[in-house]
C-alpha positions in Angstrom: 51.9 27.4 1.2 53.8 24.1 -0.2 52.4 22.0 -3.1 53.2 19.0 -1.2 51.3 20.0 2.0 48.7 21.2 -0.1 48.7 18.5 -1.9 49.0 16.1 1.6 45.9 18.5 2.9 43.6 17.6 -0.6 44.7 13.7 0.0 43.2 14.0 3.7 40.0 15.4 2.1 39.0 12.9 -0.6 36.0 11.1 0.2 38.1 7.2 0.0 40.7 8.8 2.7 37.6 10.3 4.7 35.9 6.5 5.5 38.9 4.5 5.3 40.4 7.5 8.4 37.1 6.9 10.4 36.1 5.7 13.0 34.4 2.6 13.3 31.0 3.5 14.9 30.7 5.7 11.4 32.2 3.3 9.6 29.6 0.5 10.4 26.9 3.3 9.6 28.2 3.5 6.5 28.3 -0.5 5.7 24.7 -0.1 7.1 23.3 2.6 4.8 25.7 0.7 1.9 23.6 -2.3 2.6 20.2 -0.5 3.0 21.1 1.2 -0.6 21.4 -1.9 -2.3 18.8 -3.7 -0.9 16.1 -0.7 -2.1 18.0 -1.0 -5.6 17.3 -4.8 -5.8 13.7 -4.6 -4.9 13.1 -1.1 -7.4 14.2 -3.8 -9.8 12.0 -6.5 -8.8 9.3 -4.6 -8.4 9.8 -2.8 -11.5 9.5 -6.1 -13.2 5.9 -7.4 -10.9 4.3 -3.7 -11.6 5.3 -4.5 -15.8 4.0 -7.4 -16.2 0.8 -7.2 -13.7 -0.1 -4.4 -16.3 0.7 -5.7 -19.2 -1.2 -8.9 -17.5 -4.7 -6.6 -16.7 -4.9 -5.1 -20.4 -4.6 -8.8 -21.7 -7.4 -9.9 -19.9 -10.0 -6.8 -20.2 -8.7 -7.2 -23.8 -9.8 -10.9 -24.2 -12.8 -10.6 -21.9 -14.9 -7.8 -23.6 -14.0 -9.2 -27.4 -17.1 -11.5 -26.2 -18.6 -15.1 -26.2 -19.5 -17.5 -23.3 -18.5 -17.4 -19.8 -17.9 -21.0 -20.0 -15.4 -20.5 -22.8 -13.7 -17.2 -21.5 -12.9 -19.2 -18.4 -11.3 -22.6 -20.1 -9.2 -19.9 -22.1 -8.1 -17.8 -18.7 -8.4 -20.5 -16.8 -4.5 -22.9 -16.2 -2.6 -19.8 -18.6 -0.1 -17.6 -16.8 -0.3 -14.7 -18.6 -3.5 -13.9 -18.3 -4.8 -16.1 -15.3 -3.0 -13.3 -12.8 -4.8 -10.1 -11.9 -8.5 -9.8 -13.0 -7.9 -13.0 -14.6 -7.7 -14.8 -11.3 -10.1 -12.4 -10.0 -12.6 -14.0 -12.5 -11.6 -17.4 -12.1 -11.6 -17.1 -8.0 -15.4 -15.9 -8.5 -17.0 -17.6 -11.7 -15.6 -21.3 -10.1 -17.4 -19.9 -7.3 -20.5 -19.5 -9.4 -21.0 -22.3 -10.8 -20.6 -24.2 -7.7 -22.9 -22.6 -5.8 -25.5 -22.4 -7.7 -26.0 -25.5 -7.9 -27.3 -25.9 -4.2 -28.7 -22.1 -3.4 -30.4 -19.5 -4.9 -29.4 -16.9 -7.0 -28.6 -14.5 -4.7 -26.5 -16.3 -2.4 -24.6 -17.9 -5.3 -23.6 -14.2 -6.5 -22.2 -13.5 -2.7 -21.0 -16.6 -2.7 -18.5 -15.4 -5.8 -18.4 -11.7 -4.3 -16.8 -13.4 -1.2 -14.3 -15.3 -3.7 -13.1 -12.7 -6.5 -12.9 -10.4 -2.7 -10.2 -13.5 -1.1 -8.6 -13.4 -4.9 -8.2 -9.6 -5.1 -6.1 -9.6 -1.5 -4.4 -12.2 -2.7 -3.4 -10.6 -6.0 -3.2 -7.3 -4.2 -0.9 -8.8 -1.1 1.3 -10.3 -4.1 2.0 -6.5 -5.8 2.5 -5.4 -1.9 5.5 -6.8 -1.1 8.8 -5.5 0.0 7.3 -2.2 -0.2 7.2 -2.3 3.4 11.0 -2.5 3.0 11.9 0.3 1.3 9.7 2.4 3.4 11.2 1.7 6.2 14.9 2.6 4.0 13.4 5.4 3.0 11.9 6.9 6.4 15.1 5.2 8.7 17.8 6.2 6.0 18.1 9.6 6.9 17.8 9.2 10.9 20.7 6.6 10.6 23.4 9.0 8.5 22.3 11.7 11.2 23.6 9.6 13.4 26.6 8.9 12.5 27.4 12.8 12.3 26.1 13.5 15.3 28.8 11.5 16.6 32.0 11.9 14.4 31.0 15.9 15.6 30.7 14.7 19.0 34.1 12.5 18.4 35.7 16.0 17.0 35.2 18.0 19.3 36.4 15.6 22.3 39.5 15.7 20.7 39.9 19.4 19.9 39.0 19.8 24.1 41.9 16.8 24.4 44.2 18.9 22.4 43.3 22.0 23.6 44.6 24.0 20.1 42.0 24.2 16.3 42.8 25.0 13.0 41.5 24.3 10.0 43.2 21.9 9.3 43.1 19.5 12.0 39.2 20.4 12.3 38.3 19.7 8.8 38.7 16.1 7.9 36.8 14.9 10.5 34.2 17.7 10.6 33.8 15.8 6.9 34.4 12.7 7.9 31.0 12.9 10.2 28.9 14.3 7.3 29.4 11.7 5.1 27.3 9.3 7.1 24.3 12.4 5.7 25.1 12.3 2.5 25.1 8.6 2.3 22.1 8.3 4.3 20.3 10.5 2.2 22.1 8.8 -1.0 19.9 5.5 0.8 16.5 7.1 1.8 15.7 9.5 -2.0 16.0 6.8 -3.9 13.7 4.3 -1.5 10.7 7.6 -1.0 10.4 7.8 -4.6 10.3 4.4 -5.9 8.1 3.6 -2.9 5.2 6.6 -4.3 5.4 5.4 -7.2 4.6 2.0 -6.6 2.2 2.1 -4.3 0.9 4.3 -7.0 1.0 2.1 -9.4 -0.8 -0.6 -7.0 -3.7 1.8 -6.0 -4.6 2.1 -10.0 -4.5 -1.3 -10.2 -6.6 -2.2 -7.3 -8.8 0.9 -8.6 -9.1 -1.3 -11.9 -9.7 -4.7 -9.6 -12.5 -3.2 -8.1 -14.5 -1.9 -11.4 -14.0 -5.6 -12.7 -15.2 -7.4 -9.6 -18.5 -5.3 -9.9 -19.1 -5.4 -13.4 -18.5 -9.2 -13.4 -21.2 -8.8 -10.7 -23.6 -7.1 -13.4 -23.3 -9.9 -15.3 -23.1 -12.2 -13.3 -26.6 -10.9 -11.3 -28.6 -10.5 -15.6 -27.7 -14.5 -16.1 -29.5 -15.1 -13.2 -32.7 -14.0 -13.1 -34.1 -15.8 -10.0 -31.4 -13.3 -7.4 -33.9 -9.9 -9.6 -35.8 -8.2 -7.4 
């Protein structure tokens, strides 16, 4: 085989050459998948920082809360402190504020119920903040492979239409357009795999934090119950 012909064939199958010479439909799909990949990695790094901060905040608050002291003193130390008044700290402040406000007006059991509702609302807000942008990762992980497959199907369909029009086919003429089409599937997987992995990881961490918040709510409610004699049966 002619060395120059071999070099030209190798260049025609290079990734850069295939992408630059792809049809406009495949190129548009590749650009879309590139944008999706960049967006998913942005969300991945952003959520990694958010969950790391939430985990540290939970440990700091639990250390302060269970170290002892009057509830009023703990509240003064937590409220207004950005390192403590987040996650479980925000739930504590919401429950304590509502309990103190209601116990002056209603009987103990009603004050406990109001405090519990306030804590539940704070928990929903905290979990909602942690969930932010996770649906985007879920969408990319599920949609990107099909978008890539669409590019592959379009490229292969175009290839066979051109072969039919030319009424002849050789490996040298078929290989480049088929490889070009398969790049779209590769790009779809490249965008989807990290998004799927980190989405599952973040959901697991979210469930763990939510469980910690739920346990704290139960424990804090029991503490308030013990401090309210009229609420005891």
